[in-house]
C-alpha positions in Angstrom: 130.3 87.6 103.2 131.1 87.9 106.9 127.5 88.0 109.3 129.2 91.1 110.7 128.9 93.4 107.4 125.4 91.9 106.7 125.1 93.4 110.4 125.3 97.0 109.5 122.5 96.9 107.7 120.5 95.0 110.3 121.1 96.9 113.4 117.5 95.4 114.6 119.0 91.6 115.0 121.1 93.9 118.2 118.4 96.0 119.0 114.6 96.0 118.0 114.5 99.6 118.5 117.5 100.5 116.2 114.5 100.2 113.4 113.1 103.6 114.6 116.7 104.8 114.4 116.5 104.0 109.9 116.7 107.0 108.1 113.7 106.2 105.9 111.5 105.1 108.9 112.6 108.5 110.3 111.9 110.4 106.8 108.3 108.6 106.8 107.3 109.7 110.9 108.5 113.1 110.3 106.6 113.7 107.1 103.9 116.3 107.1 101.4 113.7 105.1 102.6 110.2 105.2 101.4 107.2 102.1 101.4 103.3 103.2 100.9 101.9 99.8 97.3 99.6 99.2 100.0 97.6 97.3 101.5 96.4 100.4 98.0 94.4 101.2 99.3 92.1 98.0 102.2 91.4 99.5 101.2 87.8 101.5 104.5 87.2 103.7 102.9 83.8 104.6 103.7 82.7 101.1 106.9 80.5 99.6 107.2 83.0 96.9 109.6 85.8 95.2 107.8 89.2 95.2 109.4 91.6 92.7 108.5 95.3 93.2 109.5 97.8 90.3 108.2 101.5 89.5 109.7 104.6 89.1 112.1 106.4 91.6 111.7 108.2 94.5 108.1 106.5 94.7 108.5 105.0 98.2 109.8 101.3 97.2 112.6 101.3 99.9 109.8 102.8 102.6 107.7 100.3 102.2 110.0 97.5 102.6 110.8 99.7 106.0 107.5 99.7 107.3 107.2 96.4 106.7 110.4 95.1 108.5 109.2 97.3 111.2 105.9 95.2 111.8 107.7 92.2 111.2 109.7 92.9 113.8 106.4 93.1 116.1 105.9 89.0 115.7 109.0 87.5 114.6 112.4 86.8 115.8 115.0 89.8 114.9 117.3 87.5 112.8 114.8 86.1 110.4 114.3 89.2 108.6 117.3 90.4 106.3 117.6 93.5 104.2 120.3 94.8 102.3 120.9 97.5 100.0 122.3 95.6 96.6 123.8 99.1 95.4 126.6 98.1 97.2 127.6 94.3 95.9 129.8 93.8 93.6 128.0 91.4 91.0 125.7 88.1 91.4 128.3 86.3 93.0 128.6 88.6 95.9 125.0 88.2 96.3 125.1 84.5 95.8 127.7 84.7 98.8 125.3 86.9 101.0 122.6 84.7 100.4 124.6 81.5 101.3 125.6 83.2 104.5 122.6 84.6 105.8 121.2 81.0 105.6 123.5 79.2 106.7 123.8 81.6 109.8 119.9 81.7 110.5 119.4 77.8 110.0 122.3 77.7 113.1 119.2 79.0 115.2 116.1 78.1 114.0 114.0 76.9 111.0 111.0 79.5 111.1 110.1 81.6 108.1 112.9 84.1 107.3 112.0 87.3 105.0 115.0 88.2 102.7 114.7 92.3 101.6 117.2 92.9 98.6 116.9 96.6 97.9 118.1 97.6 94.2 118.3 94.5 93.0 118.9 95.9 89.5 121.9 97.1 90.3 123.5 93.6 90.6 124.0 92.8 86.9 122.6 89.0 86.1 121.4 89.5 89.9 118.6 86.4 88.6 121.4 84.0 88.6 122.1 83.9 91.9 118.2 84.2 93.1 118.2 80.7 90.8 120.9 79.4 92.4 119.6 80.1 96.0 116.0 78.6 95.2 117.1 75.7 93.0 119.7 75.0 96.3 118.0 75.3 99.3 114.1 75.6 97.6 111.9 77.5 99.3 110.0 76.3 102.1 109.7 78.9 104.9 111.4 81.6 103.0 109.8 84.7 101.7 111.9 86.9 99.4 110.8 90.4 98.1 113.3 92.4 95.8 112.6 96.0 94.0 114.5 97.9 91.8 114.4 101.2 89.7 115.8 99.6 86.6 112.3 98.7 85.6 113.2 97.3 82.4 116.3 94.8 84.3 113.8 93.8 86.6 110.8 93.3 84.9 112.9 90.8 82.4 114.4 89.1 84.5 112.0 88.1 87.0 110.7 86.3 83.7 113.6 84.4 84.0 112.2 82.8 86.8 109.3 80.5 86.0 108.9 78.1 88.4 110.3 79.5 91.1 108.9 82.8 91.9 105.3 81.3 93.8 103.2 79.7 91.2 102.3 76.8 93.3 101.1 79.6 96.0 98.6 81.1 93.3 99.4 84.3 94.0 100.8 87.2 91.7 103.9 88.0 92.2 105.6 90.6 89.8 104.1 93.9 91.5 104.2 97.4 90.0 104.4 100.5 92.9 103.2 103.6 91.4 102.6 107.4 92.6 99.5 106.7 94.2 96.0 107.2 92.9 93.5 110.1 93.9 91.4 108.4 95.9 94.5 107.6 97.8 95.5 111.0 97.5 92.0 111.7 99.3 92.2 109.3 101.8 95.4 111.0 102.8 94.9 114.6 102.2 91.7 114.3 104.1 90.8 111.0 105.8 87.6 113.2 107.4 86.2 113.4 103.6 87.6 110.2 102.9 85.4 108.5 105.6 82.5 109.5 103.5 84.0 107.6 100.7 84.4 104.6 103.1 80.7 104.4 104.2 79.9 103.3 100.7 82.9 100.0 100.6 84.7 102.1 98.2 87.9 101.5 99.6 87.0 97.9 99.1 89.1 96.5 96.0 85.9 94.1 95.2 83.0 96.8 96.1 84.6 99.5 94.0 85.4 97.2 90.8 81.9 96.5 91.1 80.7 99.8 91.2 83.2 101.2 88.7 81.8 98.8 86.3 78.4 100.1 86.7 79.6 103.1 85.9 81.4 102.4 82.4 78.5 100.7 81.6 76.6 103.6 81.5 74.7 103.3 85.2 75.5 105.7 87.7 76.2 104.1 91.3 73.8 104.9 94.6 76.8 105.6 96.0 77.3 108.2 93.6 74.1 110.3 93.8 74.8 110.5 97.6 79.2 111.6 97.3 78.5 114.3 94.6 77.8 116.7 97.0 81.8 116.0 97.7 82.8 117.4 94.7 84.0 120.8 95.5 86.5 119.8 97.6 87.9 116.8 95.6 88.0 119.2 93.3 90.3 121.3 95.1 92.6 118.0 96.0 92.4 117.3 92.1 94.3 120.8 91.5 96.8 119.7 94.0 97.2 116.1 92.5 97.4 117.7 89.5 100.6 119.5 90.5 101.9 116.8 92.6 101.0 113.7 91.0 100.5 112.2 94.1 104.3 111.5 94.2 105.5 111.9 98.5 108.3 113.8 97.7 106.4 116.2 95.7 103.6 116.2 97.8 105.3 116.6 101.5 107.6 120.0 99.9 104.2 121.2 98.4 102.2 120.8 101.4 105.1 122.2 103.4 105.8 125.2 101.5 103.0 125.7 99.4 105.3 125.0 96.3 108.0 122.5 94.7 111.3 123.4 94.7 113.1 123.4 91.1 115.8 120.5 92.7 112.8 117.6 93.0 111.6 118.3 89.3 115.7 118.4 88.1 115.7 114.7 90.5 113.4 113.3 88.1 114.9 114.5 84.9 118.7 112.8 86.1 116.8 110.3 87.1 115.0 109.1 83.6 118.1 110.0 81.7 120.0 108.1 83.8 118.0 105.4 83.1 118.3 105.9 79.6 121.9 106.1 79.7 122.2 102.6 81.3 120.8 100.8 78.6 122.8 103.2 76.2 120.0 105.1 74.6 121.0 108.7 73.6 119.9 111.6 75.8 119.1 113.7 72.6 117.3 111.3 71.1 115.1 110.8 74.0 114.8 114.6 74.2 114.0 115.1 70.7 111.4 112.4 70.8 109.5 113.4 74.1 109.3 117.2 73.2 107.4 116.2 70.1 105.2 113.8 72.2 104.4 116.8 74.9 102.9 118.9 71.9 100.9 116.3 70.8 99.4 115.2 74.1 95.6 114.2 73.7 96.1 113.9 70.0 96.8 110.7 67.9 99.2 110.0 65.3 101.7 108.0 63.6 105.4 107.3 64.7 106.5 109.0 61.8 105.4 111.9 62.7 107.2 111.7 65.3 110.5 110.9 63.2 109.9 113.7 61.0 109.7 116.3 63.5 112.3 115.2 65.6 114.6 114.7 62.9 115.2 110.8 64.4 117.0 108.9 61.6 114.5 105.4 61.3 110.9 105.3 62.6 111.7 101.9 64.4 114.3 104.3 66.7 111.3 106.4 67.8 109.1 102.7 67.9 112.0 101.7 70.4 112.6 104.5 72.4 109.0 105.1 73.2 108.9 101.3 73.7 111.7 102.0 76.6 110.0 105.3 78.4 106.8 102.9 78.4 108.8 100.3 80.5 109.8 103.2 82.8 106.2 104.5 83.9 107.2 107.3 81.5 104.5 106.9 79.0 101.1 105.6 78.4 100.2 104.4 74.9 96.8 103.9 73.7 96.8 102.1 70.1 93.5 102.2 68.3 90.4 99.9 68.2 87.6 99.7 66.0 84.3 99.3 66.8 83.9 96.0 65.6 86.8 95.0 68.1 89.8 95.3 66.0 92.7 96.2 67.5 95.3 98.8 64.8 98.7 98.6 66.3 99.9 99.7 63.7 97.6 102.6 63.3 97.8 106.4 64.6 98.6 105.9 68.7 97.5 108.4 71.3 100.7 108.9 74.0 100.4 110.3 77.5 103.2 111.1 80.0 101.7 109.0 82.7 102.1 111.0 85.7 101.3 115.0 86.2 104.4 115.7 88.3 106.6 113.9 85.5 104.7 115.5 82.9 105.4 119.3 84.6 109.2 118.1 84.9 109.4 117.2 81.0 107.7 119.9 79.8 109.4 122.6 81.7 112.8 121.0 81.1 112.2 120.6 77.5 109.7 123.3 76.0 110.0 126.1 79.0 113.5 126.4 80.1 114.2 129.6 81.0 111.2 129.3 83.9 110.6 127.9 87.7 109.5 124.7 86.8 106.7 125.1 90.1 105.5 128.3 88.4 105.5 126.7 84.5 103.5 124.0 86.4 100.7 126.1 87.5 100.9 128.6 84.7 99.7 125.4 82.6 96.5 124.5 84.5 95.6 127.9 84.1 94.8 127.3 80.5 91.6 125.3 80.6 93.0 123.4 76.9 95.8 122.3 78.6 94.3 121.4 81.7 91.7 119.5 80.6 94.5 117.3 78.3 96.1 116.7 81.7 92.8 115.3 83.0 92.4 113.5 80.2 96.0 111.6 80.7 95.1 111.4 84.6 92.0 109.1 83.7 94.0 107.5 81.6 96.4 106.3 83.7 93.6 105.3 86.1 92.0 103.2 83.9 95.1 101.4 83.3 95.2 100.6 87.3 91.2 99.7 87.1 92.1 97.4 84.2 94.7 95.8 86.4 92.3 95.5 89.2 89.7 93.7 87.1 92.4 90.9 85.8 95.9 91.0 87.9 98.5 88.9 86.8 102.1 89.0 86.3 101.9 89.5 82.7 99.9 92.5 83.0 99.9 95.2 79.9 97.4 97.8 79.9 97.3 98.0 76.2 95.3 94.6 76.1 92.7 96.4 78.0 92.3 99.9 77.5 92.3 101.6 73.5 90.6 104.8 71.7 88.7 104.6 69.2 87.0 107.1 66.1 83.7 106.3 64.3 83.6 106.4 60.4 82.0 110.3 60.8 85.5 111.0 62.7 83.9 111.3 66.3 86.7 109.9 68.8 85.9 108.3 71.6 89.0 109.0 74.4 89.4 105.5 75.8 87.8 102.0 75.2 87.7 99.6 78.2 87.7 95.9 77.0 86.4 93.2 79.6 86.1 89.4 77.9 84.8 89.9 74.5 83.2 93.4 75.3 83.5 97.2 75.4 82.2 100.1 76.2 83.7 103.5 75.6 84.8 106.6 78.2 84.5 110.0 76.8 86.4 113.3 78.9 84.8 116.7 78.6 86.4 118.6 80.9 85.2 121.7 79.9 81.9 124.1 81.0 79.2 122.4 78.7 78.7 119.4 77.2 76.6 119.3 73.6 74.8 116.5 72.2 77.4 116.5 69.7 80.0 115.4 72.6 78.0 112.6 72.7 78.0 110.8 69.2 81.0 108.9 69.7 79.8 107.2 73.1 76.3 106.8 71.2 77.8 104.5 68.3 79.9 102.7 71.0 76.5 101.6 72.1 77.1 102.5 76.3 79.5 103.9 78.6 80.9 107.2 80.6 81.3 111.1 79.9 83.9 112.1 82.6 83.0 115.4 82.7 83.9 119.2 84.9 80.6 119.5 87.2 77.2 117.9 85.0 76.2 114.5 86.6 73.2 112.9 85.6 71.8 109.8 83.3 71.6 110.0 79.2 70.3 107.1 78.4 72.8 104.0 78.5 75.7 107.0 79.4 76.2 108.5 82.8 77.6 112.0 83.2 79.8 112.5 86.4 82.7 115.0 87.0 85.9 113.8 86.8 86.8 114.5 90.7 84.2 111.7 91.8 84.8 109.2 88.7 88.7 109.1 89.9 87.4 107.6 93.3 86.1 104.7 91.9 89.4 103.2 90.7 
């Protein structure tokens, strides 16, 4: 590959100010609201590593890369920063040629650290062969590589084939996941002044936030909550927004600007989900039938066989396969059953949630309400207390998965090793069971106007835990009761 071809995607090599003309930077600067993912803090660019960032489309991976490049340009020679959109490459041989061309050119001028950003790497078949050869031949001293991919299965499986090359010697987790923002990030972005009051209690610091979160799920209300409870009315308003936008920036900006979200944005996500299914040779009609059946059962426990029957799927393994793929694409959150003695029952009935509220609304309107405007359908759904409580439960489940990752970040992290549901012998269900080491605690979601003594039976059987409520806030023996909009700030 000619170095002139690389210059086209790296205009800052000629003039540093050209980064400001980049479409992603312009969109970021012109946006009504801006978000820089917290993930950025955990990408250590002084390490000799190969980072991979996977996550849903349109979540901001390319924008994150361009923001990082703009910051690097303030302290590093421009030629030491390479960006390339890999969907323009023919195959892994072209990728290999690109890397060799760049390395020869830049090393003829200096031996400083270089930063290689390869965007949408999963567009290149067998891309990991080129990365492997590059590191094997040249080493990765003074080289930081960041790969992104929206085809999450491809980048997940392919990076697992790079053991010993991605940065184990640097002792940092290198397989990163970029998801839509958490509720706490949404609060910080939408109301910075309000969030300053949260920061007074150090909840913006991961270590302190994790400590107070564990106090909470172990049944002890943190001192900070007694002060922050006064913010619940404002937090509830922001939570209602979050339940519409899911913290997905393209949806957030349109909602903030127009107080509605266009049908084209919902359609965009549907096309991308189905496009990724097609890319791995899975049938759209089968995925549609399975998803439609799941949407009708949000918050309930059921077997894959019941989905098979309702969706008219030939075999149960087909359901298992499709749901597993959708889980790895960050569409579904699958929660397995744990007995109260700690035994995991993966073959038992599961609880399945759509991971993100906006994606839930996109799927719900497409599959169950195709004649309605998706945004109006979303608002109508949230007007039903029963339906809204299901979506709240899904959001809590998603945030518990993130809390589990914060507790034990690793390249092999799987939320299904930490977050479960349970049911007592008398049939009282515990929505979520959070496992740490050999201990576990219960988290029950009761988004309703009043909570009765019966609602505590499952948690009492577990022994301690947290009741996530709509409004109630109190300490009940070994159970903390806290409004959901406040609870989510601790994750």
